[in-house]
TIRO-2110 file (N, C-alpha, C; in Angstrom, 1 decimal):
// TIRO-2110
93.6, 72.6, 114.3, N, 1, A
94.7, 71.7, 114.1, CA, 1, A
95.3, 71.8, 112.7, C, 1, A
96.6, 71.8, 112.7, N, 2, A
97.3, 71.9, 111.5, CA, 2, A
98.3, 70.7, 111.5, C, 2, A
98.0, 69.6, 110.8, N, 3, A
98.9, 68.5, 110.7, CA, 3, A
99.3, 68.0, 112.1, C, 3, A
98.3, 67.9, 113.0, N, 4, A
98.5, 67.5, 114.4, CA, 4, A
99.0, 68.6, 115.3, C, 4, A
99.2, 69.8, 114.8, N, 5, A
99.6, 70.9, 115.7, CA, 5, A
98.4, 71.8, 116.0, C, 5, A
98.3, 72.2, 117.2, N, 6, A
97.2, 73.1, 117.6, CA, 6, A
97.7, 74.5, 117.4, C, 6, A
97.0, 75.3, 116.5, N, 7, A
97.4, 76.6, 116.2, CA, 7, A
96.5, 77.6, 116.9, C, 7, A
97.1, 78.5, 117.6, N, 8, A
96.3, 79.6, 118.3, CA, 8, A
96.4, 80.8, 117.4, C, 8, A
95.4, 81.1, 116.6, N, 9, A
95.4, 82.1, 115.6, CA, 9, A
94.8, 83.4, 116.0, C, 9, A
94.1, 83.4, 117.1, N, 10, A
93.3, 84.6, 117.5, CA, 10, A
94.1, 85.5, 118.4, C, 10, A
95.4, 85.3, 118.6, N, 11, A
96.1, 86.0, 119.6, CA, 11, A
96.5, 87.5, 119.2, C, 11, A
96.1, 87.8, 118.0, N, 12, A
96.3, 89.2, 117.5, CA, 12, A
95.0, 90.0, 117.5, C, 12, A
93.9, 89.3, 117.7, N, 13, A
92.6, 89.9, 117.5, CA, 13, A
92.3, 90.9, 118.6, C, 13, A
92.1, 92.2, 118.3, N, 14, A
91.9, 93.3, 119.3, CA, 14, A
90.5, 93.1, 120.0, C, 14, A
89.6, 92.4, 119.4, N, 15, A
88.3, 92.2, 120.1, CA, 15, A
88.4, 91.2, 121.2, C, 15, A
89.5, 90.5, 121.4, N, 16, A
89.7, 89.7, 122.6, CA, 16, A
90.5, 90.4, 123.6, C, 16, A
90.1, 90.3, 124.9, N, 17, A
90.9, 90.9, 126.0, CA, 17, A
92.1, 90.0, 126.3, C, 17, A
93.1, 90.6, 126.9, N, 18, A
94.3, 89.8, 127.2, CA, 18, A
93.9, 88.6, 128.1, C, 18, A
93.0, 88.8, 129.1, N, 19, A
92.7, 87.8, 130.0, CA, 19, A
92.0, 86.6, 129.3, C, 19, A
91.3, 86.9, 128.2, N, 20, A
90.7, 85.8, 127.4, CA, 20, A
91.8, 85.0, 126.8, C, 20, A
92.8, 85.6, 126.3, N, 21, A
93.9, 84.9, 125.7, CA, 21, A
94.7, 84.0, 126.8, C, 21, A
94.9, 84.7, 127.9, N, 22, A
95.6, 84.0, 129.0, CA, 22, A
94.8, 82.7, 129.4, C, 22, A
93.5, 82.9, 129.6, N, 23, A
92.6, 81.7, 129.9, CA, 23, A
92.6, 80.6, 128.9, C, 23, A
92.6, 81.0, 127.6, N, 24, A
92.6, 80.1, 126.5, CA, 24, A
93.9, 79.3, 126.6, C, 24, A
95.0, 80.0, 126.7, N, 25, A
96.4, 79.3, 126.7, CA, 25, A
96.6, 78.5, 127.9, C, 25, A
95.9, 78.8, 129.0, N, 26, A
96.1, 78.0, 130.2, CA, 26, A
95.4, 76.6, 130.1, C, 26, A
94.4, 76.5, 129.2, N, 27, A
93.6, 75.3, 129.0, CA, 27, A
94.0, 74.6, 127.7, C, 27, A
94.8, 75.2, 126.9, N, 28, A
95.1, 74.6, 125.5, CA, 28, A
96.6, 74.6, 125.3, C, 28, A
97.1, 73.4, 124.9, N, 29, A
98.5, 73.4, 124.5, CA, 29, A
98.6, 73.7, 123.0, C, 29, A
99.4, 74.7, 122.7, N, 30, A
99.5, 75.2, 121.3, CA, 30, A
100.9, 74.9, 120.8, C, 30, A
101.0, 74.5, 119.5, N, 31, A
102.2, 74.3, 118.9, CA, 31, A
102.7, 75.5, 118.1, C, 31, A
101.7, 76.3, 117.6, N, 32, A
102.0, 77.5, 116.8, CA, 32, A
101.1, 78.6, 117.4, C, 32, A
101.7, 79.8, 117.7, N, 33, A
101.0, 80.9, 118.1, CA, 33, A
101.1, 82.1, 117.2, C, 33, A
100.0, 82.6, 116.7, N, 34, A
100.1, 83.8, 115.8, CA, 34, A
99.7, 85.0, 116.6, C, 34, A
100.6, 86.0, 116.7, N, 35, A
100.3, 87.1, 117.5, CA, 35, A
101.0, 88.4, 117.0, C, 35, A
100.5, 89.5, 117.4, N, 36, A
101.3, 90.7, 117.1, CA, 36, A
102.4, 90.8, 118.1, C, 36, A
103.5, 91.6, 117.9, N, 37, A
104.6, 91.7, 118.8, CA, 37, A
104.2, 92.1, 120.2, C, 37, A
103.3, 93.1, 120.3, N, 38, A
102.8, 93.6, 121.5, CA, 38, A
102.1, 92.6, 122.4, C, 38, A
101.2, 91.9, 121.7, N, 39, A
100.4, 90.8, 122.4, CA, 39, A
101.3, 89.7, 122.8, C, 39, A
102.2, 89.3, 122.0, N, 40, A
103.2, 88.3, 122.4, CA, 40, A
104.0, 88.7, 123.6, C, 40, A
104.4, 89.9, 123.7, N, 41, A
105.1, 90.4, 124.9, CA, 41, A
104.2, 90.3, 126.1, C, 41, A
103.0, 90.7, 126.0, N, 42, A
102.0, 90.7, 127.1, CA, 42, A
101.8, 89.3, 127.6, C, 42, A
101.7, 88.3, 126.6, N, 43, A
101.5, 86.9, 127.0, CA, 43, A
102.7, 86.3, 127.7, C, 43, A
103.9, 86.7, 127.2, N, 44, A
105.1, 86.3, 127.9, CA, 44, A
105.2, 86.8, 129.3, C, 44, A
104.9, 88.1, 129.5, N, 45, A
104.9, 88.8, 130.8, CA, 45, A
103.9, 88.1, 131.8, C, 45, A
102.8, 87.7, 131.2, N, 46, A
101.7, 87.1, 132.1, CA, 46, A
102.1, 85.6, 132.4, C, 46, A
103.1, 85.1, 131.7, N, 47, A
103.4, 83.6, 131.9, CA, 47, A
102.5, 82.7, 131.2, C, 47, A
101.7, 83.3, 130.2, N, 48, A
100.7, 82.5, 129.5, CA, 48, A
101.4, 81.7, 128.4, C, 48, A
102.5, 82.2, 127.9, N, 49, A
103.3, 81.5, 126.9, CA, 49, A
104.7, 81.3, 127.4, C, 49, A
105.3, 80.2, 127.0, N, 50, A
106.7, 79.8, 127.4, CA, 50, A
107.6, 79.8, 126.2, C, 50, A
108.8, 80.2, 126.4, N, 51, A
109.8, 80.1, 125.3, CA, 51, A
110.6, 78.9, 125.3, C, 51, A
110.3, 78.0, 126.2, N, 52, A
111.1, 76.8, 126.4, CA, 52, A
111.2, 75.9, 125.2, C, 52, A
110.1, 75.7, 124.5, N, 53, A
110.1, 74.8, 123.3, CA, 53, A
110.1, 75.6, 122.0, C, 53, A
110.3, 76.9, 122.1, N, 54, A
110.2, 77.8, 120.9, CA, 54, A
111.5, 77.5, 120.0, C, 54, A
111.2, 77.3, 118.7, N, 55, A
112.4, 77.1, 117.8, CA, 55, A
112.5, 78.2, 116.8, C, 55, A
111.3, 78.7, 116.4, N, 56, A
111.3, 79.7, 115.3, CA, 56, A
110.3, 80.9, 115.6, C, 56, A
110.7, 82.1, 115.2, N, 57, A
109.8, 83.2, 115.2, CA, 57, A
109.7, 83.7, 113.7, C, 57, A
108.5, 83.8, 113.3, N, 58, A
108.3, 84.3, 111.9, CA, 58, A
107.8, 85.7, 112.0, C, 58, A
108.5, 86.6, 111.3, N, 59, A
108.1, 88.0, 111.2, CA, 59, A
107.5, 88.2, 109.8, C, 59, A
106.2, 88.5, 109.7, N, 60, A
105.6, 88.6, 108.4, CA, 60, A
105.7, 90.1, 107.9, C, 60, A
106.8, 90.3, 107.2, N, 61, A
107.1, 91.6, 106.6, CA, 61, A
106.4, 91.8, 105.3, C, 61, A
105.7, 90.7, 104.8, N, 62, A
105.0, 90.8, 103.5, CA, 62, A
103.6, 91.5, 103.7, C, 62, A
103.0, 91.4, 104.9, N, 63, A
101.7, 91.9, 105.1, CA, 63, A
101.8, 93.5, 105.1, C, 63, A
100.8, 94.0, 104.4, N, 64, A
100.7, 95.5, 104.3, CA, 64, A
99.3, 95.9, 104.9, C, 64, A
99.3, 97.0, 105.7, N, 65, A
98.1, 97.5, 106.3, CA, 65, A
97.4, 98.4, 105.3, C, 65, A
96.3, 99.0, 105.7, N, 66, A
95.5, 99.8, 104.8, CA, 66, A
96.3, 101.0, 104.2, C, 66, A
97.3, 101.4, 104.9, N, 67, A
98.2, 102.5, 104.4, CA, 67, A
99.4, 102.0, 103.7, C, 67, A
99.4, 100.7, 103.4, N, 68, A
100.5, 100.0, 102.6, CA, 68, A
101.8, 99.9, 103.4, C, 68, A
101.7, 100.0, 104.8, N, 69, A
102.9, 99.9, 105.6, CA, 69, A
103.1, 98.4, 106.0, C, 69, A
104.4, 98.1, 106.1, N, 70, A
104.8, 96.7, 106.6, CA, 70, A
105.1, 96.8, 108.1, C, 70, A
105.4, 95.6, 108.6, N, 71, A
105.7, 95.5, 110.0, CA, 71, A
106.8, 96.5, 110.5, C, 71, A
107.8, 96.6, 109.7, N, 72, A
108.9, 97.5, 110.2, CA, 72, A
108.7, 99.0, 109.8, C, 72, A
107.6, 99.2, 109.0, N, 73, A
107.3, 100.6, 108.7, CA, 73, A
106.4, 101.3, 109.7, C, 73, A
105.7, 100.5, 110.5, N, 74, A
104.8, 101.1, 111.5, CA, 74, A
105.6, 101.3, 112.8, C, 74, A
105.8, 102.6, 113.1, N, 75, A
106.6, 102.9, 114.3, CA, 75, A
106.3, 102.1, 115.6, C, 75, A
105.0, 102.0, 115.9, N, 76, A
104.6, 101.3, 117.1, CA, 76, A
105.0, 99.8, 117.0, C, 76, A
104.8, 99.1, 115.9, N, 77, A
105.1, 97.7, 115.8, CA, 77, A
106.6, 97.5, 115.8, C, 77, A
107.3, 98.4, 115.1, N, 78, A
108.8, 98.4, 115.1, CA, 78, A
109.3, 98.4, 116.6, C, 78, A
108.8, 99.3, 117.4, N, 79, A
109.2, 99.5, 118.8, CA, 79, A
108.9, 98.2, 119.5, C, 79, A
107.7, 97.6, 119.3, N, 80, A
107.4, 96.3, 120.0, CA, 80, A
108.3, 95.2, 119.6, C, 80, A
108.7, 95.1, 118.3, N, 81, A
109.6, 94.1, 117.9, CA, 81, A
111.0, 94.3, 118.6, C, 81, A
111.5, 95.5, 118.7, N, 82, A
112.7, 95.8, 119.3, CA, 82, A
112.6, 95.4, 120.8, C, 82, A
111.5, 95.7, 121.4, N, 83, A
111.4, 95.4, 122.9, CA, 83, A
111.4, 93.8, 123.1, C, 83, A
110.8, 93.1, 122.2, N, 84, A
110.8, 91.6, 122.2, CA, 84, A
112.3, 91.1, 122.1, C, 84, A
113.0, 91.7, 121.2, N, 85, A
114.4, 91.3, 120.9, CA, 85, A
115.3, 91.6, 122.1, C, 85, A
115.0, 92.6, 122.9, N, 86, A
115.8, 93.0, 124.0, CA, 86, A
115.5, 92.1, 125.2, C, 86, A
114.4, 91.4, 125.2, N, 87, A
114.0, 90.6, 126.4, CA, 87, A
114.5, 89.1, 126.3, C, 87, A
113.7, 88.3, 126.9, N, 88, A
114.0, 86.8, 126.9, CA, 88, A
114.0, 86.2, 125.5, C, 88, A
113.2, 86.7, 124.6, N, 89, A
113.2, 86.2, 123.3, CA, 89, A
114.6, 86.4, 122.6, C, 89, A
115.0, 87.7, 122.8, N, 90, A
116.3, 88.0, 122.2, CA, 90, A
117.5, 87.2, 122.8, C, 90, A
117.4, 86.9, 124.1, N, 91, A
118.4, 86.0, 124.7, CA, 91, A
118.4, 84.7, 124.1, C, 91, A
117.2, 84.1, 123.9, N, 92, A
117.2, 82.8, 123.2, CA, 92, A
117.7, 82.8, 121.8, C, 92, A
117.4, 83.9, 121.1, N, 93, A
117.9, 84.0, 119.7, CA, 93, A
119.4, 84.1, 119.7, C, 93, A
120.0, 84.9, 120.6, N, 94, A
121.5, 85.1, 120.7, CA, 94, A
122.2, 83.8, 121.1, C, 94, A
121.5, 83.0, 121.9, N, 95, A
122.1, 81.7, 122.4, CA, 95, A
122.0, 80.7, 121.3, C, 95, A
121.3, 81.0, 120.2, N, 96, A
121.2, 80.0, 119.1, CA, 96, A
120.0, 79.0, 119.2, C, 96, A
119.2, 79.3, 120.2, N, 97, A
118.0, 78.3, 120.5, CA, 97, A
116.8, 78.6, 119.6, C, 97, A
116.7, 79.8, 119.1, N, 98, A
115.6, 80.3, 118.3, CA, 98, A
116.1, 80.9, 117.0, C, 98, A
115.5, 80.5, 115.9, N, 99, A
115.8, 81.1, 114.6, CA, 99, A
114.7, 82.1, 114.2, C, 99, A
115.1, 83.3, 113.7, N, 100, A
114.1, 84.3, 113.2, CA, 100, A
114.0, 84.1, 111.7, C, 100, A
112.8, 84.0, 111.2, N, 101, A
112.5, 83.9, 109.8, CA, 101, A
111.7, 85.1, 109.4, C, 101, A
112.2, 85.8, 108.4, N, 102, A
111.5, 87.0, 107.9, CA, 102, A
110.8, 86.6, 106.6, C, 102, A
109.5, 86.8, 106.6, N, 103, A
108.7, 86.4, 105.4, CA, 103, A
108.3, 87.6, 104.6, C, 103, A
END
């Protein structure tokens, strides 16, 4: 819990299977979800997450991996971000319902 908000922080952890995340989200109402772009896309496709109440998407461009690469510098992640923006998330952003914050 974060100030009354339930935060799902483990949605990016590779040691959890997709079905474990789907099961968790089916039982838990979350206010904040922390996920990689690819896992976020999978959860949206599974219907485990809804965009209905989404107001903000935070892209953490400040994080650097072991090779000192950022989110946009890793080709696979960049591709996943573009795929998200072309789907339902991008539609909500273009409609003005969701703001993108780059950190």
